[in-house]
Structure formats: C-alpha cells, structure tokens
N, C-alpha and C positions, 0 to 999 in steps of 0.2 A: 421368628423378628427379623427385620433389617438393622444390622451394625453399620455405623459408620464412622469410621476414626480417622480422628482431626488431631493431627501432629502439631505441635506450638513449640519448637525449636529455643526456648527461652531460657535465658540465664543472665539476664539482667538483674534479676530480683534477689541474687545470692551473690557472696563474696568469693566464692571457688568457681573455677570454670570449668565445662564437663556436661554439666546438663542440658547444654542444647543439643547434644547428641540422642540424651533419651529416647526421643522418638524412633528415631533410625535404631539402636538398640534394639528396642521393644518389637519392632518391625522384624529384625532379624532373627531375635530368639522364636519367632514363629506364631504369632499374635492371628493374624487372620485366617490359618490353617487351623487355631487353639478354637478360636469362636466360631468356624462352622463344622468344626468336629462335634460341637455342643446341640449343631443341628439350627443353625443362624446363618443366613444370609450375611456376609461383608463385605463391604466397599471401603474403598481407601479414597479418602476426600485430600490427601498431601498436607503440605506443613502451610501454615498461615506464616505470612511475612514477618521477620521481627530482625529489628535494627541490630547492627553488629556494636558489639561494646567499642570497638575500636574504630568506628565512625560518630561517635555520639561521645561528646565531653560530659560528664557528670559532675566532676570537682569531688568534693566531700557531701554534694545530695542536700546541701543549705537550702532551704526553701524562705523567699521572702517574707512570708509570714509567720515565719517562725518554722522551726520544726526541722527532721531531716529525712529525706526518703529519696534514695539514689533512682535516677532513670525513672523519675517517676512520671514524664511524659510520655515516654517511650512507652512503660507499662500499659498506660492509659489507652495508648492508641491499640496495642495488643488484643487487651481485654476485649475494647470495644468490638474488633473484629472477631474475637471468638464468640464474644455473647449474641453476635448476630451469625456465626456461623451456628451454632446451637441451637438457638432459636428456628432456623432454618432447617435444619434436621429433622427437629421435633415437628415442625409444621408438616413435615413432608409423612410423617409416619416413621419415619427411623430413629433408631437410637444411638445418642452419640454418645462413643467412646475416646474420650481428650488423653491425648499423650504428650505429657509434658517430659522436658520442662521443669523450672521450677514453682513453686507453690503460689508463687504471684498470679499465677495462672487462673487459680481458684474463682477470684473475682467475676470474671468473664465468663465462664463454666455457670455459677452460679445465679448469674443475672440472665444468661439464655435459658437455662431451663424454669428458671421462675418468670418468666415474663408474662405467662398467661395461665400459671396455674399457681396454688399455693402449695409450696414445697416444705419438706424437713431437708434437715443436713447431718450428716454423722462424718465425722472428721476424723480420719484413723491417722494419730499423728504422734510421735516423742514430743512433737512442741505444740503450745498453745496457739502461736501465730496471730497472738491479738495485742501485739503494740500498736502503738500509732508514730506520725511522725513526730510527735511531742513525747512520745516516752521510749522509743527506741535508743539501744545501744548500740547499733550499729549502721541505720541507714538502710538496710536490706528490706526491700519492701516482700520478700515471699516470709516477713516474718511479721507481717501484718496483714497478710490477707482474710484472714478470718473479720477481724476488726474492721477492715475497709467494705469486705459484703455484707456486713452488718450496718454501715455507716456510724462508726464509732469515731470519736475525736475530730479530725482536721477532714476526715473523709465524709462525715457529713453533710457537709455542702460541696462534693465532689457530684460532677453529670454522670460518673461513669462506675461508682462503687458500690451504693448500698441498693442491694439485690432483693429488699424489700421481705427479705425472711423472717418470721418472728422468730427471737432470741429464743423463746422458750420453747421451738421446736430444732436446737440444736445442740448436739452432744458432741464433745470429744473425747474420742475413747483413746488408753493408751498413753496419758501426758506424762512424763517424767523430767520433761527440763523447760521449767519455766521461769522466766524475770519476775523480780520482785514486784515491778509495775504489772505485768499481767496478773500475778496471784491478786494483787488487789480488783483489779479491773475484772478479773472474771466471777469473784467473789461478790461483787456489786452486781453481777450483771444475771441474767435470767438463764446464761448458756450453762447446761450441764457437764460438767467436766467428771471424768474416771479416770483415774490413775493407773497407773502399774500396781499400785498397791491395792486399789481396788481388785484389779484382774486377780492377783496373788489372791487375797482372800476370799472372793467370792467363784473364782472361775472366769473365763473369756464369755463361755454361752450365757450365764446368767447377766453379766454386764451388758454385752452385746444386744441381748434380748430387751433390756434395761433401756439401751440408747436407742434402740429401731422404736421401742414403744412411743419413747419422748418426741422423736422425729415426725414420728407418723401421725399422731395424735390430731385426729380433724385435719390433716393436710392430703392432698390428692398426688402424690408421690414423694418419691425419696432421691436425693442427689447424694453419693456418697465420694468424698474427698478420700482417695488413697495414697498415703505419703509411705514411700517406702522404707522411710527412718521409722515408722512404727515398730520392723521387727528388729529381733538383737542383731547387731551389727554382725555377729557369726552366722546370719542367715541370708542376710543383706548386705555384703559389705561397700557396694558401689554405689554411695547416697554421700550427699558433701556435708551433711551433719549428723554424722554416726552417735548414737548415745547408747552405751550399754546399759540392758537391763529390759530389752523390748519382748514382745511376741516371738513365741515360737514357730515353725513353718506350721505346727498341725491347729497352733493357735488359731494365726491367723486365715489357713481353708476353711475353720471353724465358723468362725466369724463370715466369710465372707458366703457360705452355703448358707449363713441364716440371712444375709443380704437377699440373696436369690428369692428369700420366700415372701419378698415385700414387696411394692408396688416399684419396681427400678427403674427412676425416669432416665438419670444420666450417670455414668460414671468417669473418673479422673483418676490417672495414675500419672503419680509425678516424683520427681527429686531423684531419679535414676542416672547415676552419673558413670559411664562407660570408663574413663579414664581411672576411676577409684575401683573400679569392678575388678571380679577374678574369672575369668575367662567368661564373661556374660552371665554369672548367675544371678544376679540381680534383674535383670532385664528377664531372663527364664525363669523367674519364680514371679515378677509382677503378668507374665502373660498365665501362668497358672493360676495365680490369684481371680486375675480379670473371668477367666474360666468359670472358677468358681461361683464368684458372684451372679455370672449370667447363665447357670443352672447345670455346671455340669458336676456328676454326681459317680461315686464307686460304683455304686449299685443302682 
C-alpha cells in the first residue's frame, strides 16, 4: 500500500495552543519509518496552510444568525483544502494518513474519504464532539466536529460540513466526558456510543468489534478518527483536554489491530500537543498505534 502523510497544523478549533505542532511531533517520532517497517511505501505531502490565530480576529465566535463557533470561516477553508487533498490521495490509489492538529479537521477528512464511497466511521475519543454552535459551552469547533460532519444543527446548511455519512454507521468508542446537550442529542440520534463503562464491563475487544461491525455494515470502507485523549493521560499526557479513566496502552493497540482487519480507507491522528507532552511520548504512541492500524503485529 502507498501511504501519503497529510499534515494539518490546526489549532483554531481549541482553546489551548500547541496542537498545531502535532504533525511535526508525530513525524519526528518516526512515523514514516514505522509505516515503511510494516511494509508500505510512505510519502509525505507536507502540511496544508492554516491561518495563525494571531492573524485573524475571532472575538468570542458569536455568529450573526445565532450560536457560537470560533474561527468558523478559517476552519471551513482548512477543511475544504483537506477534503480535496484526501479525495485526491484516494483517487491516485494511495492511503491518506492525516496528522492533526485539533479534531475540527475531521470534517475535511470525512468529506474527502466519503466523496465517492459509502463509508462508516469509528470515533475513538474521550469526548462526543457532538455540540453545535447552538449548544456549545465554549465555542470551540473541535467539540463540534462529529455533529458538523453529520450535518447536525446549524451545520446542516453549511457547504463544507455534512459528509453524507449515515449516522447508523457511526460509532463513538471510549466516551467519558459528555456535555448535557450532547447526551440528549446523542440519545436522539442513530449514532452508537460506547462509553468507558461499556469497555470496563465487556472488554475493549468486544466493544471495538461491535463498533466496527456497525460502521462497516453495508459500507464500502472505514474511516477511523483517533483522538489521543481517548487514552488515559498516564499513557498520553500530551493532549489539550485530558480526561482520567481512558484506555490503556495495550487496549489501544488491541483496538488498532482490530481496525487493521477491516477495509480501512483513511485514518487520522489528532490532538497531540507537544507543549504538554513528556519527552514526545504521546507522539511516539500515536506512531505506534498508526502502525498497528496499518497492520503491524507482534508475530
């Protein structure tokens, strides 16, 4: 397989600075070599251009039509660029491995991979990312990305958001920090949410198998969005919104090994923040998990 790395140094969707350096940290941790060691060719397409927060005024993100979403226009531009890059990569027969940046970039990745195929989505994350401009407590778009790519709320009228993914083919795995509005919206949706309590009771393999079955049912491929805060902060300290009680090192690898057994169409690694990391440990772990998702095995 030919793997193409696409960096998106995006930190407009979050309050804490530093995730814009995530793509560089992941590359420095040896991603290309790890991909090639699995047996794939690896080419680096570099980074997409992203506006700096210092160069654009966002105020508090209040929208004229109501609601709140910081840097919404700039996020739109980045996601449209990423959509085109992912779609082009797939059209050329290569596999897009997207490096974030904050989780708002998932809108562009999902749209690009779903442009010419019916895909399912597994969202490995401590959070639901299912707020909208109408419900968000912060205005940060990285907390709205799943709702956006499903066209929920104000995003339903956007020309850059709805990826056309069937919510019935979407599974969130490992959620443990949901806002009240997200809980209500997710309960009313067809999205399947597996919390950390489910993993505690059933084990990670059972939960991930169920999530993959739902995402792959009737689809032509799978997109996996891996937010590094899915893991416990003891394993992945370098993230902007850590939540205690996440998955362990081995649970994460087991999940990615199961991902590799499916028709994986695209993968993104997001929310690595080197400023908050410990000797680049989170970026190194992201590299290891990407290798497992791409087929690396112990034996």
